[in-house]
C-alpha positions as CSV (number, residue, x, y, z in Angstrom):
1,M,208.6,-141.3,-163.3
2,S,209.8,-144.1,-161.5
3,A,213.1,-142.7,-161.3
4,Q,211.7,-140.0,-159.0
5,H,210.2,-142.6,-156.3
6,P,212.6,-145.6,-156.5
7,E,212.1,-146.4,-152.7
8,D,208.5,-146.3,-153.0
9,I,208.6,-148.5,-155.9
10,R,210.9,-150.9,-154.3
11,S,208.8,-151.0,-151.1
12,Y,205.9,-152.3,-153.0
13,Q,207.9,-154.9,-155.0
14,Q,209.4,-156.5,-151.8
15,V,205.9,-156.7,-150.3
16,A,204.6,-158.3,-153.8
17,R,207.6,-160.9,-153.5
18,A,206.7,-161.7,-149.9
19,I,203.2,-162.2,-150.9
20,E,204.1,-164.2,-153.8
21,F,206.3,-166.5,-151.8
22,I,203.7,-167.1,-148.9
23,R,200.9,-167.9,-151.9
24,A,203.3,-170.3,-153.4
25,H,204.6,-172.1,-149.8
26,A,200.9,-171.7,-148.2
27,R,201.1,-175.3,-147.0
28,E,204.4,-174.8,-145.1
29,Q,202.9,-171.8,-143.5
30,P,206.2,-170.2,-143.5
31,G,207.3,-167.9,-140.5
32,L,208.6,-164.3,-140.6
33,E,212.2,-165.2,-140.9
34,T,211.7,-167.4,-143.7
35,V,209.6,-165.1,-145.6
36,A,212.2,-162.1,-145.0
37,R,214.9,-164.3,-146.0
38,A,213.1,-165.0,-149.3
39,V,212.8,-161.5,-150.2
40,G,216.6,-160.8,-149.4
41,M,216.0,-158.9,-146.1
42,S,216.7,-159.3,-142.4
43,P,214.0,-159.6,-140.1
44,Y,214.4,-156.4,-138.7
45,H,214.5,-154.6,-142.2
46,F,211.3,-156.8,-143.0
47,Q,209.6,-155.2,-140.1
48,R,210.6,-151.7,-140.9
49,L,209.4,-152.1,-144.6
50,F,206.1,-152.9,-143.3
51,A,206.0,-150.4,-140.9
52,R,206.8,-147.8,-143.5
53,W,204.5,-149.3,-146.4
54,A,201.3,-149.8,-144.3
55,G,202.0,-148.6,-140.7
56,I,201.7,-152.4,-139.4
57,S,203.7,-155.3,-138.6
58,P,204.4,-158.0,-141.2
59,K,202.8,-160.5,-138.8
60,R,199.7,-158.8,-138.6
61,F,199.5,-158.2,-142.3
62,L,200.2,-162.1,-143.2
63,Q,197.6,-163.0,-140.4
64,V,194.9,-161.5,-142.6
65,L,196.0,-162.9,-145.8
66,T,194.3,-166.5,-145.3
67,R,191.1,-167.8,-146.9
68,D,189.5,-168.8,-143.3
69,H,189.8,-164.8,-142.5
70,A,188.5,-163.7,-145.6
71,R,185.6,-166.3,-145.4
72,S,185.0,-165.2,-141.7
73,L,184.6,-161.8,-142.9
74,L,182.0,-162.5,-145.4
75,L,180.0,-164.4,-142.5
76,E,180.5,-161.5,-140.2
77,H,179.1,-159.0,-142.6
78,G,176.0,-161.4,-143.4
79,S,174.6,-162.0,-146.9
80,T,172.5,-158.6,-147.0
81,L,174.5,-155.7,-148.7
82,E,172.7,-152.7,-148.3
83,I,172.8,-150.6,-151.4
84,S,170.6,-147.3,-151.7
85,H,169.0,-147.0,-155.0
86,E,167.3,-143.8,-154.2
87,L,170.8,-141.6,-154.0
88,G,171.6,-142.3,-157.8
89,L,175.0,-141.1,-158.7
90,S,174.8,-138.0,-156.7
91,G,175.3,-139.8,-153.5
92,P,178.5,-139.6,-151.8
93,S,180.2,-142.8,-150.1
94,R,182.9,-142.9,-147.7
95,L,186.1,-144.7,-148.6
96,H,189.6,-144.6,-147.3
97,D,188.9,-141.2,-145.5
98,L,187.7,-139.8,-148.7
99,M,184.3,-138.9,-149.9
100,I,183.7,-140.5,-153.1
101,S,181.0,-139.2,-155.5
102,C,180.3,-140.3,-159.0
103,E,178.4,-139.5,-162.2
104,A,177.9,-141.4,-165.5
105,M,178.7,-139.7,-168.9
106,T,175.8,-139.1,-171.0
107,P,174.8,-141.1,-173.8
108,G,175.6,-138.4,-176.0
109,E,179.3,-138.2,-175.0
110,I,179.5,-141.8,-174.9
111,R,178.5,-141.9,-178.8
112,S,180.9,-138.9,-179.5
113,Q,183.6,-141.1,-178.0
114,G,184.7,-138.3,-175.9
115,G,184.7,-135.7,-178.5
116,G,185.1,-132.2,-177.0
117,L,186.3,-133.4,-173.8
118,S,189.8,-132.3,-172.6
119,L,191.3,-134.9,-170.4
120,R,194.6,-135.2,-168.6
121,Y,196.6,-138.2,-167.9
122,A,200.2,-139.2,-166.4
123,R,201.8,-142.0,-164.4
124,A,202.6,-141.7,-160.8
125,V,203.8,-143.7,-158.1
126,S,201.4,-145.2,-155.7
127,P,201.9,-147.7,-152.6
128,F,200.8,-150.6,-154.9
129,G,203.1,-149.5,-157.8
130,V,203.0,-147.3,-160.6
131,T,199.6,-146.1,-161.6
132,L,198.1,-144.5,-164.9
133,L,195.5,-142.0,-164.2
134,G,193.1,-140.1,-166.6
135,W,190.9,-137.3,-165.3
136,S,189.2,-133.9,-166.0
137,E,187.5,-130.9,-164.1
138,R,184.5,-133.2,-163.9
139,G,186.4,-136.3,-162.2
140,V,188.8,-139.2,-162.4
141,C,187.8,-141.7,-165.3
142,H,190.8,-143.9,-165.2
143,L,193.0,-145.5,-162.5
144,S,194.9,-148.6,-163.4
145,F,198.3,-150.1,-162.5
146,E,201.3,-150.4,-164.7
147,D,204.2,-152.3,-163.4
148,E,205.6,-156.0,-163.7
149,D,202.9,-157.4,-161.4
150,S,200.1,-156.1,-164.0
151,D,197.8,-158.1,-166.5
152,I,197.8,-155.1,-168.7
153,P,199.3,-155.9,-172.1
154,Q,202.3,-153.8,-172.9
155,S,200.4,-152.3,-176.1
156,A,198.3,-150.6,-173.3
157,R,201.4,-149.0,-171.3
158,V,202.6,-145.5,-171.3
159,S,205.2,-144.4,-174.0
160,P,208.2,-142.7,-172.8
161,G,208.3,-139.0,-172.9
162,S,206.0,-136.2,-172.2
163,G,203.9,-133.2,-173.5
164,T,200.5,-133.2,-175.5
165,N,201.7,-135.3,-178.5
166,D,198.8,-137.7,-179.2
167,G,201.2,-140.6,-179.9
168,L,202.2,-140.7,-176.4
169,V,198.7,-141.4,-175.0
170,P,198.4,-144.9,-173.7
171,G,196.5,-147.3,-175.6
172,C,194.1,-148.2,-172.7
173,L,193.2,-144.4,-172.4
174,R,192.8,-143.9,-176.3
175,S,190.3,-147.0,-176.4
176,L,188.3,-145.6,-173.4
177,L,187.7,-142.1,-175.2
178,P,189.2,-142.1,-178.8
179,A,188.0,-138.8,-179.8
180,A,188.8,-137.0,-176.5
181,G,191.7,-134.5,-176.0
182,W,194.5,-135.8,-173.9
183,I,197.3,-133.9,-172.2
184,E,200.0,-135.0,-169.9
185,D,200.0,-133.7,-166.5
186,R,202.9,-135.3,-164.4
187,D,202.8,-133.0,-161.5
188,G,198.7,-133.1,-161.2
189,A,199.1,-137.1,-161.2
190,Q,201.3,-137.4,-158.4
191,D,199.0,-134.8,-156.4
192,L,196.0,-136.7,-156.9
193,V,197.7,-140.1,-156.0
194,R,198.8,-138.3,-153.0
195,R,195.3,-137.7,-152.3
196,I,193.7,-141.1,-153.1
197,F,196.2,-142.8,-151.1
198,S,196.8,-140.3,-148.5
199,G,195.9,-142.9,-145.5
200,F,199.2,-144.7,-146.3
201,A,202.3,-143.9,-144.2
202,I,204.6,-144.2,-147.2
203,M,202.8,-141.1,-148.8
204,G,204.4,-139.3,-146.4
205,A,203.4,-135.6,-145.5
206,N,200.0,-133.8,-145.8
207,P,198.6,-133.7,-149.4
208,A,199.1,-130.8,-151.6
209,E,196.5,-128.7,-153.3
210,P,193.9,-130.7,-155.1
211,A,194.2,-131.6,-158.8
212,H,191.4,-131.5,-161.2
213,G,188.4,-133.2,-160.5
214,V,189.5,-133.1,-156.8
215,S,188.2,-130.6,-154.2
216,A,189.2,-129.9,-150.5
217,E,188.0,-127.4,-147.8
218,P,191.3,-126.2,-146.3
219,H,189.9,-125.9,-142.9
220,K,189.0,-129.8,-142.5
221,E,190.9,-132.5,-141.8
222,K,192.2,-134.9,-144.9
223,K,189.4,-137.1,-144.0
224,D,186.9,-134.6,-145.6
225,H,188.4,-134.7,-149.0
226,R,186.5,-135.4,-151.9
227,I,186.9,-137.1,-155.0
228,H,184.4,-137.3,-157.9
229,L,184.4,-140.0,-160.5
230,L,183.4,-139.8,-164.3
231,L,182.1,-143.0,-165.4
232,K,181.9,-144.5,-168.9
233,G,180.1,-147.8,-169.0
234,T,176.6,-149.4,-169.6
235,N,173.9,-148.8,-167.4
236,Y,174.5,-152.2,-165.8
237,Q,178.3,-151.8,-165.4
238,V,177.4,-148.2,-163.6
239,K,174.8,-150.1,-161.5
240,V,177.4,-152.4,-160.3
241,W,180.3,-149.9,-159.9
242,E,178.2,-147.6,-158.0
243,A,177.4,-150.6,-155.4
244,L,181.2,-151.3,-155.1
245,I,181.5,-147.6,-154.1
246,Q,178.8,-147.9,-151.3
247,L,180.6,-150.7,-149.8
248,G,182.0,-148.3,-147.4
249,D,184.0,-149.9,-144.6
250,R,182.8,-153.3,-145.7
251,P,186.2,-155.4,-146.3
252,V,185.1,-157.8,-148.6
253,V,182.0,-159.2,-150.6
254,S,181.3,-162.2,-152.7
255,Y,179.6,-162.1,-155.9
256,Q,176.7,-163.6,-154.8
257,Q,176.2,-160.8,-152.2
258,L,176.9,-158.2,-154.7
259,A,174.3,-159.4,-157.1
260,R,171.5,-160.0,-154.5
261,G,172.8,-156.2,-153.3
262,I,171.9,-154.8,-156.8
263,G,168.4,-157.1,-157.0
264,Q,169.5,-159.5,-159.2
265,P,170.3,-162.3,-157.1
266,G,171.8,-165.3,-159.5
267,A,173.5,-163.0,-161.8
268,Q,176.8,-163.4,-160.6
269,R,178.2,-163.8,-163.9
270,A,177.0,-160.6,-165.2
271,V,178.2,-159.0,-161.9
272,A,181.7,-160.6,-162.4
273,S,182.0,-159.5,-165.9
274,A,181.0,-155.8,-164.6
275,V,183.5,-156.1,-161.9
276,A,186.4,-157.1,-164.3
277,S,185.5,-154.0,-166.4
278,N,186.0,-151.3,-163.9
279,P,188.0,-148.7,-165.3
280,I,188.7,-146.9,-162.0
281,G,191.2,-149.1,-159.6
282,W,191.1,-148.9,-155.9
283,L,188.5,-146.0,-156.1
284,I,186.0,-148.4,-157.0
285,P,187.2,-151.2,-155.0
286,C,186.8,-154.2,-157.0
287,H,189.7,-155.8,-155.4
288,R,187.2,-156.4,-152.5
289,V,184.7,-158.9,-154.4
290,I,186.2,-162.4,-153.4
291,R,184.7,-166.0,-153.9
292,Q,182.2,-167.2,-151.6
293,Q,184.6,-169.8,-149.9
294,G,187.2,-166.8,-149.1
295,E,189.4,-167.4,-152.1
296,F,190.6,-164.0,-153.2
297,G,190.6,-164.8,-156.9
298,Q,192.0,-162.9,-159.9
299,Y,192.4,-159.3,-160.4
300,R,192.5,-157.3,-163.6
301,W,195.8,-155.6,-162.4
302,G,197.5,-158.7,-160.9
303,A,196.4,-161.3,-158.2
304,T,199.2,-160.2,-155.9
305,R,198.3,-156.7,-156.2
306,K,194.8,-157.6,-154.8
307,Q,196.1,-159.6,-151.9
308,A,198.3,-156.3,-151.1
309,M,195.3,-154.2,-151.2
310,L,193.1,-156.5,-149.1
311,G,195.8,-157.2,-146.8
312,W,196.7,-153.6,-146.0
313,E,192.8,-152.7,-145.7
314,M,192.0,-155.7,-143.3
315,A,194.9,-155.1,-141.2
316,S,194.2,-151.5,-140.9
317,R,190.4,-151.9,-139.8
318,R,189.9,-150.1,-136.7
């Protein structure tokens, strides 16, 4: 998969290296030329990289990746987090020019560990590195990130090859639904990634026809594309994940604010555990949960990737 999109992967890797350099030299506050030199690029090509990857200048991107800016966003949006408890899992929420809706697996499906379910999976290239996706006609059930910046153990990575051989199914998908049938679908995964990340300049032209779990009205603009999520988790986890989906355009939220939003102030640790267990990255925006003082904190798929995601979102706010 990576050989098909080497430029896209390289772009993210260079952005990630720049973020890592800035984080390591935060006290010196390195300028643009210094950062460009650290990643082996001229200032001109560094500017072009960010214009292609995010559609913004590196100066603007680096300006928003500060603790003070993150803390100001927390204060700007106040301590109140409006979460609708009446909509349940049928209520859509706009995120990244998509309409996101979700449903939870039934207790019977969870007890059977996915027995009787037919799902598809594959790796695909995204603006944040290689993704691993799992989905069915009912919706997306897994989206993780799989390159060297990821915290996923080697045993959970995709084995080389393709087809329906059960031995090729990644460990993280096998553990998610051990009894489900998995079929590799690379074209479907790449199509789905184009739709999920359609707001990125790097993803190029208009997305193709919908993959499984995705529908779109051809006469509508891309902002009306819908993606449905199929969630497997405890009632508490699903409650937290649904709250994250309902963040909408809110750029960041603290663990304390999220706990209050679901009606359980003081349950920051339980909320943090549910956030860390999120199986659907980006679409369930657990990367937006930061510490109260503005520190970005850790991320299941790498702290650098979290900063890349937040930087793109913050700098792209209209």
